[in-house]
N, C-alpha and C positions, 0 to 999 in steps of 0.2 A: 442127796448128800448135802450136808451142811457146808456153806461156802468157807467157813473158818477151818474146817477139817481139810479142805483142799488147798488152802492158802499156804504158800511157801513163806517163811518168815521174811525173806527179802522183798516180798510183795506187799507186806504190811508196813506202811509208812511209820506207824507208831513204834513198832518193834525195831525197825531199822534205825530210826532216829534215837530211840532209847539206847540201843546197843552202841551206836557210834558216839552218842553223847557221853556214855559212861567211859568209853575208851579215850575220848577227847578230854574229858574231865580229869581222868587219871594222869594223862600226859601233862596237862596244864598244872595240876597239883604237884607233880614231880618237878616241874620248872620252878614253881613257887618255893619249893623246898630248898632251893639254892640259898635262901636266907632263913629257912626254918619258919616261914610265916604260914599261917592258915590263910586260905583264899580270901576270907572276909577281911583279914587284916591288910592284905595286899591291895584289895579293892578300895579299902578306906584310904590307904596312902595315895592311891591313884586319884581319888576324889580330892585329896588335900593338895596335890601337886600344883594346881593353878594358883593357890594362895589361901590365906586364912579365911575361914568361914565360921558361921555360928554353928554350935552343936545341933540346934534345931534344924537349920537348913541342911546340914550334912545328913541327918537322919531322914529327912524328906527326900533328898537326892538319892540316897541309898535304898529307900523304901524299906527301912527297918524300924522297929519299935525303938523309941528313945532309950528304954532300959537295955535293949540289946546293944545299942551303940555305946552306952556307958561301959559295958563289959569289954567291948572291942577297944575302946579308947584307953581303958585301964591297962590292957595288955600292951598296947603300943606305947603308952607313956612309961610303963615299967621297963620297956626295952629302949627307952629314950629315942623313939622314932617319931613321936609327936608330942605336943604340949598343949595344955588347956590353960586358959587364963580368963579371969573375969573381964568383961567389957567395961572399960572405965566410964563409958557413957550410960551403961545400964548394968548395974551389978548383978542383976538376976540372969543375965545372959553370959554364956561361956563362948569364948572364941577358941577355935582349934586350929593349930598350924603344924605343918610338917617341920621336923628339925633337919639340920644338915645330915645327921646320921640316917634319918628317914629318907632323904633324897638319895643318899648313896645306896641304901638298900633298894630303893625303887629303880635305880639305874641297873643294878645287878638283876633284879627281877625282870625288868624290861628286856634286857639282853637274853635271858633264859626263855622268857615267853615268846619273844620274836623267833628264837631258834626253834622252839616247839611248833610255832605256827608255820614256819617254813617247812618243817618236816610233815606236819599234818595237811597243809593246804598247798604244798609246792607243786602238785600236779594240776592245780587249778589256775587258769589265767586270772589276771586282775579283774576282767569282766565277769568271769564265772564266780570269783569270790564276792564281788558286789552283788551279783544275782542271788547267791546263797544267803548273804546277809539280809537282803530284801525279803527273800522267801521266809527265812527264819523269823524276821520281824512280824510276819503275818500269821505265824502259828499262834493260835489262841491259847494262851496260858495265863491263868489268873493266880499270881503268887499267893494271894490271900486265901485261896481255896485249898492250898497245900501246906501241910506242916513241914517246916524246914529245920533240920537239926544244925544248920551252919550259922 
């Protein structure tokens, strides 16, 4: 008999992680909806929170194509959550910075995501959460090998 035919879905780590990941993702997307933001927009605001950065550095940190970042920043700028300006020292370079409205949105998002994480991971101790984080960091996933619609 084929091992796959005898396997229960809960015994298959890939299926279990995929299913739990989809449910976790849905819960986090619902939390992000508190401000009507797409997850990629919220992640961009989180990256901008520490301070102004160059558009190129932001694209590298987010591991997105610069053209994708332009679309994200266009959306955030339209909502007045971030602003871009030319670097006075190098006119070819754009500096990106979160706005006060972006910081307020990020505070609401942080509260909603924190509540979702308490709901999702509340049964895990701090030690178990750290262990889970470490284990997930070791799961081999190459983002470049997968087409992402986000």
